[in-house]
N, C-alpha and C positions, 0 to 999 in steps of 0.2 A: 138176359142179357150177361154172359160171362165175360167174353172177351171182345176187346176192341175190333174193329174191321175198317183197314184204310182200303179205299178203291185202288186197284190195280192200276188205274191209268189216271192217279192223282196230278202227276206232273204235267199230262195233257190237259187235265181239268183246269190246272191253274193257270196255263196257257192260254187257254180259250177265256179265260175270265179276263185277262190282262189284254187279249185283242177285244175283248168286248168292251172294256173299260176305255181304249182309246178310240175306238169305232165310234161308241154311242156319244164321246166327249166332244170330240170333232163333228159328227152329226148336227150336235144341239148349238155348236157355235154358227156353224153353216146356216141351219136353220132360223136361227136369231138374225143374221145378217140380212138373209133373203127377205125376211118379213120387216125389215127396218126397226127391229128393237136390238138397241147399242148396249149393254151391262160394260161397266168400266173394266178394260183390260179383260182378261181371260175370265172374269165372273160369269158370262153366259153359260159357261161349261157347270160352272157351281150351284148357279140358280136353277139349272136344267134338272140336276139331280140324276139318280140312276143309273149312273157310270159303274157302280159297284154291284150293280144287282148279279152279275155272274158269279160274284163271291159269294153272295147272298144265297143263291140258288144251290151251290157247291156246297155249302156248310150244311143247309137244309137236307139236301141229297145222302149227304156223309150221316146225318142224325137218323133218317129214315131207313138207312142202310144196316144201322147198328140197334134199330128196334125201337126207336122213337116214334110213336104213332104222330101221323101226318096232322091229327087235328088238334096237337099239343104243341105245334110249332107254328109262328105267326111271324109273317113277312110282309104281308100288305095291307094290313088293317089290325085295329087292337093293340097297338105297339107302346101305348102308355103306360107310364109306371108313376106311382103317385111317388113326392118326394118330402123332404122335410124343410127345405129353404124355398121351395116353390110348391105349387100344386101337382104338377107332374111334369114329365118328360117323354119325349116320344124316341124310343130306341130302334134298331134297325132290324132284330130277329130276336125273339122272345120264345123259349120254351115255358110253359105255363102247365102245370098239371094239379088237378084238384086242390085249387085255390094256392098253390106253392108255385114260386117263381124259383124256377130250376136252372135256367140260362138267360143272360142279358148280354146282347153284343153291339157295339158300336164300330160302324165302317166309317172310316174317313179317308179323304186323298187331297192332297196339292201338288198343283202343276205352277211352274213359272209363268212370267218372268219374277213377278213377286213375291219372294218368300218371308221377309223381314215380318211385316204386322201379320200376315195367314200363319207365320209358325208361332207367334203369341196367342192368336184366337185359336188355334187347334190345342194347345198344350193347357190353355185355361180353360176351356170347353172340357176335356178329358178329365180335368182334375176336378172340377166343377162337379162334373156329373156323378163321379166315384164319391165325392164327399157326402152328395145330396143322398144318393141312394144306400149308403153305408150308415149314414145318421137315421136315414128314416128306417132302415132295418133294425139298429141299436133301439130305435124307440118305439118298436113293436109294431109299424105300419104294415109288415107284412104278416103277423102273427108270430107264433112262436115255431117258426119252422127253422129248418137249416138253412145255413148261410148260402145265397145263390153263388153261381158261379160267372163272374164277370169277365167280358173278352172285349179287347181294343185291336182294332185290324187298321193299319195304315199304309195307303199306297202313296209313294213320292216320286215326282219325275227325277229322275236321273240326267242331270244335263250340267252345263258348266256353273251354271249361277249356284245350284244346290251343291256344287262341290267345292266351291270357292271358300277358302278361308274368311272368317267372318270377324270382323273387329267389337270387341265387345269396350262398352264405356261404362264405367262403375267409379265416378269421381270420389266416392265416400269410403268406400270399402271394397276388398278384392273379390273377384268370384272365384267359385271354384276352379281349380285348374285345369279338369277337363274341358272346361267350356272355353279355354283361352284359344284363338286361333281355329275354333272347330267350325267346321262347314255345318250348313244346315242340315245335311244327310247325318253328319256324326252327331248333330243335337237330337235329330230324332230319335238315332239310334240309342243314345243316352236316355232320353226320356222315356221310351218305350221298355228298357230296363229297369229302369228305377220304378217305375210303374208296378211293376211285378216285384221288385225287391222291398218296395213298402207296401205291399200287397193291396194297393189300390184297384188293382184289376188280378184275376187271377192266372190269365196268359195274355200276351201280347204280340200279334205278327206284324213285323215290318218289312214291306218290301218295297224295292225301288225299280223304275222301269223306264227306258226310253224308245221313242219311236223315230224312225229315219227311213229313207228311201229304202235303206240295205233291208229294213224290216223292223220286228217289234222285240226288245229284249227284257229281260227282268232277272233280278235275284235278290236273295235274301242276305244281307251283308252278314248277320249273325245266325247261326244256328238255332240257338234257343229262341230267338225269335220268326223262326221260320213257320210257314203255313201248317207243315207237317206237324211240329211240336205243339201249335196252337190247337190243333183237329186233334192229337193223341190226349191232352189236358181236356178238353171240352168231354171228348167220349167217356173220360173216366169219370167224370162228373155226372153224365148221362146214367152210365151204368150205376154209379152210385144210388142214383134215385131211383131208377125204374126198375133196376134188377132186386130191389127188396119187395117189390109188389107181386 
């Protein structure tokens, strides 16, 4: 592996993954309604899972295109990694080669109408996962290997609720200025940028998407958090590992 290869139809593949996200999510809600199982709010789509499989498959295909052996990539099973504060955690995509963790990626999404508690849950999960795996790495749980590449991939519904300014209550101390009147869309953008800035994750992708009778739309609000930049960063890590073999 000498240079990275980006699929010529990457934009089309991203659009297909977004379409899969919406059709799968809406199908899960419909099936649960028909079967008489009613999760609170839109939780039916969350508990159903698999909405982001289009992106998982895309990332896997890009890795294979760049010479990563298929049997080194895990997306369906054997996804657990040991931790420091807990026994293990299940990730969404792993690359493991010769007992060395090369890549680990977490895929998450959030759709309205409730953003408040879910935003806190998502951020706490991401920070906790990073803290757990990096502490385990420091303590030698993964042996003496080179530091792995960690990725965080977030898909957010672009709607009125996610774009509205959110009041921040902090009666004892002022919050950081960037959070004052920031929408949940802006909060996620800030969060993803800081995850990378503080090296909790090697790269983060943040995409927003909406669906209406006119069709499905998506965008990457910040170029440094785009899917393309995420893939480029990941592939350099793959080349660094497999290129030395």
